[in-house]
N, C-alpha and C positions, 0 to 999 in steps of 0.2 A: 504494500500500500504506500503510495507516494506521500511524503510529509512536506508541510510548508515550513518556511523558516520561522524559528521562534522569535517573539518580540521581547523587548526588554521587560515589559510588564509581566510576561509569562515567567521569566526567570525570577523576578522580584516576588511574585505571588507564590511560586513554589518554594523559594527560600523561606518566606514567612511561615508557610504551612509546615515545612520540614522542621524548622527550628521550634515552632510551637509544639509540635508532636514529640520532638526528640529530647528537649531539655528535661522534662520529667523522667523520661526513660533513662537518661544519663545519670541523673541524681539517684534514681532507683537502683541502678547498677552499682553505684558507689555505696549506697546504703546496704545493698546485698553483700558486698565484700566486707563492709563493716560488721554485718551480722556474723559472718563466718570468723572474722577476726576476734569477735567477742568470745566465741567458743575456744579458739586457740589460746587466748590470754587466760581464760579461767581454767582451762586444763593445765596450763603452766603453773597456776597457783596451787594445784594439787600436787605437783612435783614433776620432775623430769621424765619419769617413767610414764606418767599419765599423758604428758605432752607427746612423747614418742608413740604411745599407743594410739592417740587420736590421729597423728600423722600417718601411721602405718595403716590404720583402718580406712582412712579416706583415700589412700593411694589407689585402692581398687574400687571401693564403694563409690567415690565421687566420679570415677571414670564411667562406671556402670550407670550412675544416675544421669550423667551428661549424655550417654547413649540414648536413654529414654527421652531426655529433653529434646534431642535431635529429631526423634521420631515424631513427637507431638508438635514440634515447631512447624511441621508441614501444614498445620492449621492456619498459620499466619498468612501466607500468600493466598490461600483459598478463601479466607475471610475477606481479605482486601479485594480480590477479584470479584467475589460475589457482591460486595457492596458497590464496587465500581459498575457492575452490570445490573445493579438493582434487583438482585435475585434473593429476596429475603428468606424464602423457604429453604434455600440452600444452607443458610446459617445454622438452623437447627440440626440439619443432617450432618454438617461438618462437626459441630460440637458433640453430637451423639457418637459418631464414629471415632472422634478424637479420644473420647473417654473409653471407648472399647479398646483402642490401641494402647492407651495408658494402663488399663486394667490387664491386658494381655502381657505387656512388658513387665508389670509389677509382679504378676503371678510367676513368670519365668525367672525373674531376677531375685526374688525374695529367698528361695531356698539356696541359691548360689551364695548370697551374702551371708546367710546363717552358717555356711560351711566353709568360710574363708580361713578358719583356724588351721586346718591341715595344710593349706596353701602357704600360709605364713611360716609354719614349721618346716615345710619343704624348702623354703627360701632361707632357712637358717636364722630366723629372728629369735630374739631373746624370749624365753618361755613366759616370764612375768609380763612382759610387754604384750605378748600374744593374748594372754588371759584377760588383760585389761581391754584390749581391742575387741575381743569377742563379747565382753560385757557391754561395751558401748554399742556395737553393731546389733546386739540382740534387741535393743529398743529403738535405735535410730532407723532401722530398716523399714519401719512402718511409715516413714515420711515419703516413701516413693510415690504412691498413688496421689495423695494430696499435693505433693510437689509438682507432679506432672499436670495436675488439674490447674494449679496456679499458672503454669505456662500457657495452657489453653485459654484461660480467661484473660491473661495478659495479652495474648494475641488478638482476641476479640475486642478488648477495650482499646488497644492501640489502633486497630483498624477503624474503630468508630471515633478516634480522636480523643478518647478519655484517658490519656496516659497519666494524668495527675492522680487518678484513683489508684493506679499501680504504685505511684510514688508514696502516697500517704499510707497505704497498707504495708508497704515494705518498711517504711520508717517506724510505723507502729510495731512491726515484727521485731525490730532491733530492741526496743524497750521491753517487750514481753519476753524475748529471749534472754536478755540480761537478768531480769527479775526472776524468771523461772530457773535459770542456771544457778543464780545466787541462793535460791531457796532449796532446790533439789540436789545440787552438787555438794553444798556445804552445810545443809541442815538448818537453814535460817527460816524465819517466819513460821516456826513451829512445825516445819516439814522434816521428814527423815533425811539423814545425810546419805545420799546414794552415790555420790562421786561420779564415776564414769557411766553407771547405769542412769543416773539423773541427767547427765549430759545428753544421752541418747533419747531419753523420754522427752526432754525439752525440745530437741530437734524435731521429733515427730509432732509434738503438741503445737509448736509454733506454726509449722507448715499446715496442720489441720485447721488451726484458727484462721490463718490467712486465707486458706481455701474456702472456709465457711463464710468469711466476710465477703469475698468476691462472688461466691455463689448467691448469697442473699442480695447483693447489689444487682446482679444480672437478672435475678428472678423478680425483684420487686421494683426496680427502676423503670419508669415509664418508657424510656428509650429502648429498653431491651425486652420488656414484657411481651411484646408482639412476636418474639422468636419462640416462645413456649418451649424453652430448652428442656423442661422436665416431662414433656409429653411423650409417652411411649419410649422411654429411654432404652428399653431392651429390644426394640425393633431393629432387626438387622438391615443393613444397606451395604451389601458386599461390594458393589462397584465403587461406592464412595470409600469404603474401608481399604480396598486395594489401591485406590488413587492416593490416599494418605500414606499408605505403606510404600508405594512407588516413589513418592516425593520425599518422604521422611527418612527412609533407610539410607540414601546417600548422604543426607544431612547428618544423620547419626554417625555414620562411618567417618565423615569428614571431621566432625568435632572430636571423635575419639582418636583419630589419627594425629590431629594437632596436639591434643593433650598427651598422647603417647610420645610424640616427638620431644616435648619438654621433659617428660619422664625419662626417656632414653638419654637426653642430654645430662640430666642429673646423675644417671648411672656412670656416664663417661667422666663427669667431674669427680665422682667418688673414686674412680680409678687413679686420678691424678693426686688425690690427697684430701684430707679433711678440710684444710684451709680453702682449697679451691671450691669444694662443695658448699661450705658455709658462705663464701663470697658469692657464689652463684645463686644461692637461695635469697640473699639480700637483693641482688640486682634484679632477680626474677620477680620478687615481690613488688618492687618499685615499678617495674614494667607492667605488671598485672594491674596495678592501681591505675596507671595511665591508660591502659587498654580499655577500661570501663567506659571511657568517653566515646571512642569509635564504636564500641559494642552497643551502647545505647542508641547512637545515631543509626547504626545498621538496622536496628529493629524498626525504626521509622522509615528507613530506606525501603525495606521489603513492603511495608504498607503503602507508601506513596507510589512505588513502581507497580505494585499489584493493583491498586485502584485504577491507575492509568491503563494498565493492560486489560482489566475487566471492562473498562469503558471503551475499549478498542481505539485507543489514542496513541499511536506510535510516537507522535511528537511529545506527548506528556510523559511517556516512558523515558525518553532520552533526557528531557529536562529534569525529571525526578532523580534519575541515576546520577547525572553529572553534578547536580546541585548538592546531593549528599556527599559525593566525592570531594567537591571543593570545600564544603563545610567541615568534613572530617579532617582534611589535610590542614586547614587553618588551625583547628583545635590542637592537632598533634604537634604543631610547631612549638607550642608552649612547653610540654614536657621535654621535647628535644632540647630547647634552650636551657631549661632547668638542669637537666642531666649533664649538659656540657659545662655549665657555669658553676654549679654547686655540688659536684659529686662527693667531695669530702664531707660536707655537711650532711648530705642525705644518708650516707652509710653510717655515720655516727649516731643516727636515730635508732639503730639496731644494736650496736655494740659500744661498750665503754672505751673511748679512745685513750684513757689514762692507764688501761691495763696493757702491759707489754705483750701479753699473749694474743691480743687482738690486732696488733699492728699489721701483721702480714695479711690477715683476712680483710681488713679495712682497705689496704692498698690494692689488693686484688679486686675487691668489689668496686672501688672507684674506677679502676681501669676497665672493668666490664661495662660500666655505665657509659663509657665513651662510645662503645659499639651499640649499646642499647639506645643511644640517642638517635642514630640512623635507623635502628630497628623500629622506632616508633612510627615513622612515615610508612614503611612497607607493611607493617602489621596492621595499621589502620586502613591502608588502601585495600589489602586483600580481604578483610572482613566486610568492608563496604561493597566491594564488587561482588563477592559471593552472595551478599544480601540482595543486591540489585537483581542478580540472576535468579535468586529464589523467588522474587516477585513475579518472574516470568514462568515459574514452576520448572526452571532449568536447574536441576540438581545432580543428574547422573554424570554428565561430562565434567562439570566442575569438581566432582568428587575424585575422578581419576586424575585430573590435573593436579589437585591438591595432594593426593597420595604420592604422586611422582615428585612434586615439588618438595614436600616435607621430608620424605624418606630417601629419595635418590639424590636430589640436589642438596637438601639441607643436611641430612645425616652424613651423606658422602663427603660434603665439603667440611663438615665438622671433624670427621675422622682424618681427612687429608691434612687440614691445617693444624688440628689439635695434636695429632700423634705422629703422622708421617713427617710433617715439617717441623714438629715439636714447638708449635706456638702455644701449646697447652690450653688454658682456659679461654684466652682471647680467641684462639682458633675455633674453639667450639661455639663461641658466641657469633663469630663471623659465619659459621655454618648455619646457625639458626636464622640469622639475618638474610643469608643467601637463599635459603629455602623459601622464606616468606616473600622475598623480593621476586623470585621466580613466579610464585603463585599470584602475586599482585599484578605482575605484568601480563601473564597469559589470560587471567580473568578480565582484566581491563580491555585487552584486545578482543576477547570474546563478546563482551558487552558492546563494544564499539561496532562489532560486525553482526549485531543481533538480527538485523533485517536480512543480510546476505545468508546467515545461517538458519533462516526461517524460524527464529525464536518468537517472532511476533505473529 
């Protein structure tokens, strides 16, 4: 379909719409990472073994959870496309089958999570740490289904432009999580001291409460009541279910492969030594915080591109995608500058610089941040372009491109520079940046060629 040239007003209107939708999602992502940070801090208050147990448990549990998140994220482009095409009846069908998919994944994943103890023992982990990790997982595993439900409702609310609701529910979750952890982990407020069991209960409870609030909002709010989301929830719709699975499975594999890349990088760092691994953890935590900005914008990107696609507007698709790319790039310049200008200050937020034992770790972490600065631009670009393509329901080919970029280009370069050329930790970080840069470039080219590739 031929497209006309966009006007300045089109770009300005799209910029305002994207920014209005994106900023609450960005803050919600930052609030979400603050929520998980609260758990880490409070586990640390219990002791080093408890902190290690939480880290060990989440090394696999969180990866599985993100796999499920990837599956139900397929609802996001479909909601946006249905709204753009004014197909209100499709909304209820998408929600219903989204929950079917969430339930199926939860049923499959729950017994796996409850049997992770033997896996940890096979990996040679400390028996006491394993015991604590199993205790935590025995109660945390029940957050799976409500956690996936939150993602489905978040997708619907974002598609309708109600991203502020997501923000306030997430911020509320931080306070509930902190209070419940303080009570159940440490025996305050007249509650029993359950330590790691209490931490897991809190995780499940907070997700259930947030899910309940979003469910009530969608059921009783006048804007959403017409979707009748609770009508015949057990009615199958196999074509829609397969559509969600077809779109969501590549998203799931893409997310898990990226998480796996960073997990593998941590293993490589551990081969170099404890100082390199600790420095890597610091730099990666700072990069993860900065990544919340393009991640939040990317959720708005899928919605805006999906709405234009559903409305059969090739011009709108292009404006939405490139506007998000420009907005994300501008935002990522800020952490880039901060990482370059203040690396020493940033790393001392994690370790005491007056302790001589920390000096080597601090120096390494500061050097990693120099590479992490450039890392910001390509990491932001690749998540924004994959989100734009998701808005077109294009997930399969991007998955293969991402797998090749992460594991062949990224991990291959990390091993080459880190070990064969003996650049050590810096070489591994160059590998991470190279893999993400490759994915960013090929996905940007794919989006630019969307009409020639018949994606519209």
